[in-house]
N, C-alpha and C positions, 0 to 999 in steps of 0.2 A: 585411486587418490592420487592428487599430484601435489607438489609444492613449490612455490616460487622461490627465486632468491630474496625476495623481500623477506618473505616468512621465514627463510634460513637466518637472516641478518637479526630476526626478533627472536631468536632461540626457541622458535616452535618447531625444531628437528625432533622427529621422532623414529629412532633407529632400530631397525631389526637385525640385531647382532647373531649371525648364523655361524656357529663355530663349536667346538668341543670345549667342556668347562671340566675343573678339577671335580672329584677325583676320576681318573687317578692324574697327579700333576704330569707335567710335561711341556715342551716348549710352547706348542701351539695354544694348548689350554690355558697355560699360565699367562700367554700374553692376551687372551680373549677375556679372562678374568680381570687382569689389570685394567684393560682398556674398558670394559664394562663399568668398573668403579670409577676410572678418571673421568669418563664422558658424564656419568651421573653428577659428578662432583661440580661438572661446568654447567649444571642445570639442563642436560640433555635427556630428554625420556628415552629410556632404552629397553628394550624386550628381548631377551635373550632366546634365542630357537637353538637349543642344545642338540647337537648332532650325535652324541654319545649317552644320551639319557639311559639309567639302567633300565634292563630287559624286564617286562611285565608279562607274565609271572617270570620270577627270577629263574626258574629251571631252563628257560627258553636259550638262556646263554650257553647251555650245554648241546644243544641241538644247532649243529654247524650250518645245514641246509635251509633250516627255519628262522634263525636268529635275526638273519638281515631283513627278512620278511616282515617280523614282529616288529622291527626297530623302523623300518622304512616306511610303512604305511601310517602309523600315527606321526611320524616325522612330516610327511607331505602333508598331511592334515593340518598340522601345526602352522607350516608355512603358509599355506593358503590362507587359515584365518589370520594370521600376523600381518600377512601383506595386506589385509582389509584395513588395518589400524595404523600403519606405521607409513613414514614418508620416504623411506628408503631401505634396502636390505644393503648391510656391511657383511659379507661372505667370507670367512677365512679360508682358504682353499688349499688343498695340496694335490699331490699326484697320485697315479693309480686309482683303485677302485674308489678312494675317498672321493675324488673327483667325481666320477659318474654316481655314486650312489647319495651324495651329498650337496656337492656345488651344482651340478646340472639342473638337478630340481628347483633348488633356489633360484637359479638364474632365470628358468623358464616360467616359473609361477610368479617372479617379480615381473617379468616382461608382460604375461598376460593379465596381471592385475594391474598394469600401468605404472609401476613405481620405479624410480633408478635403482639400478643394482651395482655395487661397487664391489669387485671381485679382487680381495687382497691374496694373491697368488704367493704361497710359500713353499719350501721344500728345495732341497739341493738336487733332488733327482728329476727336476723338471724337463731337463735336455734329452735325457733318456727317454722318459716318458712321451715327451712331445715327439721324438723320432719315431717311436711306434705307433701313436695313436693321434697325431694331429689331426687326421681327417674326421675323427670323431671329437676333438676337443673344439676344433676352430668353430664350428657352427654354433656352439654354445657362447663361446668367447664373443661373439659378433652381438650377442643379444644383451651383453653386459654395457653398462653406460662408461665404465670406467675400470680400469686395470691398474692395480697398484702392486708394488713389493716392495719388501723391505731390504733390498739391496741393489748396487748397481750390476751384481753378477746376472740376477734374475732380468734386470732392465734388459742386459745384453741378450739373454737367451730369447726374450720375447721380439727385440729387435731384428734380429737374424731372419725371424720369421713374419718380418714386415709389420708387426703389432707394436703399438705404442703402449708403454707402462709407465707409471710415475711412482718415483721412489719415495715411500714413507717408512723412516726407519722403524726399526723395532724400539720397543720403550723400556728403559731401566729406571727403577725407583731408585736413585741416587741416595735418598734419604735413609734407606735401609742399610746403606754402608757407609754413611758419613760419621758414624762413631767407630769405625774399625781404626785399629792403630796403624802407625806408619810401620811398614814392614822393610823399611830400607837398610835396616841393621841386622834382620833376621835371616836373609836368605842365604848367608855363609854358615849357617849353624851346623853343627857336627851330627844333628839328628833331624835331616829334612823330612818335611812332611808333604806328600804328593798326593794329588786330588784329581779322578777323573769323573765328570758328573754327566754322563751319558748314559742312555738306557742300554740295556745289555743284549743289543741287537747286531746281527753279522755287520751290517754297514758301518757301525760306530768303532768296529775293530779293537775292542777292550784288549784283546790278547797282545797285540802289538805294544799297548802302554805296559802290559805286565812283564813282558819280555824285556823291554827297556828299563823298568824299574829292577828287574833281576840284573842286570848289566850294573846299573848305579849301585846295587847292594854290594858289588863287589868291592866298591871303594868306602861306600858310606852304609857301614854294616849295621846301624842302628836306625836306618831311612824307613819311613812307614809310607804304604799308599792306602789311600781311602777311596774306594768306587761307589759312587751314588747311583741307584738307579736299578731297574729290573726288567726281565725279558728273557727271551727265550735261549739265551747263552748262557744263563746264570750257573748250571751246573758243569758245562763245558770249562767254563772259566775259573771255577772252584776247582776243578780237576787239574787244569793247568797251574794254578797256584800252588796245589799240593805237590804235582810233579816237580817243581822247580824250587821247593823246599822253602815256600815262602807264606806258610799258613800262616805263622806268629806276626807276619809283617803286612799283609794285605786284608783289610777289613771291608766286607760288602755290607752296605748300611740298607739296601732295598730304596724302595722310593722315598724322598723326604717330602715335606710340606714347604713351601716358599718360605715360611717363617723360619724354619730352622736352618737355612742355608747361609745366611749371613754370617752367623756364629762360625759354621763349618769354615767359610773362607778365611775368618779372623785366624784360624789355626793353619792355615796352609801357607806353604812356601812356595809351592810351582803347580800350577794347573795345566792339565795335559788333555789334548784334544785328538785323540788318534785317528778320527773317523775317515772313512774310503769317499763318502758322498758327504756334501754339507753346503749351507746356505750360509746364514746368519747365527751362528750358535748362541742362544742365550747364556749358556754357560762360561763361554767366552767373555762375552760383555760383562757378565756379573763379576768374574775374575779380575778384568782390567778396572772394574769400578770398586773393586774390594783392594786393590793395590798388588795383587798376586801375578807375579809375571807368568806367562802364557809359552808353551811349546805346543805348536799344532802342525798337523798336516795341511800342505799347501792345496787343497782340493777345492772345486767347487767355488764358492763364493767367500773362502777363508782369506784369499790372497786381497780381495776388495775390502775385508774387514780389517785384516794386521797387516801392517807393513813390516816385511822380515828385517830384523835388526833395529827397529825404530819403536814399535808398539808391541812386538813379541817376536818369538824365533819359529820360522817355518820349516818343515822337514818333509821328504817325500812320504807317500803313505806306505804303510806296509813295511816299513823299514827300522825295527827296533834299535838297531846300532847307531843309526841315525839321530834318533828321538833321544837315546840314551846320551849322545854327544852332547846334544843341545842342552840336555838336563845338567850335565856335568858343567858345560860353560858357565851356566847362571851360578851353580855352586861355588864355582873356583873365582868368578869375575864378579865382585860386587858391584863394580862402577857400571857395568854392562845391566845388571838386573836393576840398580838405581834409576839407570836411564830408561829402561823400559817402563818401569813404575810411573814415572814423571810424565813421560810422553803419552801414558794411557790416560792418566788423570785427566788430561787436558782433551783427549780424543773422545772419551766417554761423554762429554758435556752435550754433545751432538744428539745423544739417545735418550736425555731427560724429557719428561713431558712437557716443560717449558718451551723446548726446543722443536718437539715432534708436533705437538698441539697446532700449531698454526699451519703446518703443511698438510696435516689431516683434514681440518677445517677448511683449507683452500680446495681439497679434493671434493669434500661435500658441496662446497658452494659451486664447483664447476660443473657437477651433474645436474646441479638445479638450473644454473644458468644455461646449460644445455637444452634442458628440457623446457626453457621459458622461452627460448629464442625462436 
């Protein structure tokens, strides 16, 4: 199937969105769900090819060696069938095994079926992954019609390898946060409420945030920390909280649906992002949109997202003392907190759908123009 630029102009676009979808919620899955809804609202026909569909039968998920096979075969069949109906594949791709198992089949099946494939590459670990596996990754990338990335950081990662990538920012639904109260008078409260909204995995280093919070509690004895997310580090993090005597001050919520997050940001004074590897964290964008000052590590794509002392405070990774010092600065200095909030409110406008949509549709048009030339 082919589609011309003229067809695209007449809204005959039919997209195969290859991506994870909630449940469980997560950065890429949430972005995919949001993109699906927004494209459909624009009159675009979208078929989702879900890479994380539930295992069938359910007991397969417990069989480590077989479960990938039971998911991969139906997935590839779904790709092949969908490619016969749609005018392009829009593939949300990540590093590691996710790339090999899900992105690669979508690229090659799209190529074999004669439809454009846009690879939307995501994930802060891209540089290390490419260093290990570029000779395996590049042949598939060459078959893609266009590579898009959500940040200048990943644009640079590809550029260093001679590959052009187009920046299409992540999308934040600012309407979800428009009713949130102005926090400018709340950041110096005697009972500060801190938030970490990253999965409980080693690369997000929630332990550093907990240790930093422990330091802050020496001065703000009524401070509270909420940790949103789940993952393999849950038990070890709970043990650390207990060892530090913070059990009454730290709350683990587990994973929360998107609809539950805006109200949580409304009750948050400072948001922490302690990750060791990162790209464009959605939780940081949501914090900025909610008027919540952010303290983040200066890793990966975060310095491309946050300007230190302007839209957030950046600290070295794995350094609880530095993170605690930045938190205390915000609690002591209302003018700094207010400045970050005001600058962030202007900055996040570039991530709203009205700003991202023309960039995305220009990318779609580019691949059709290329195919019709």
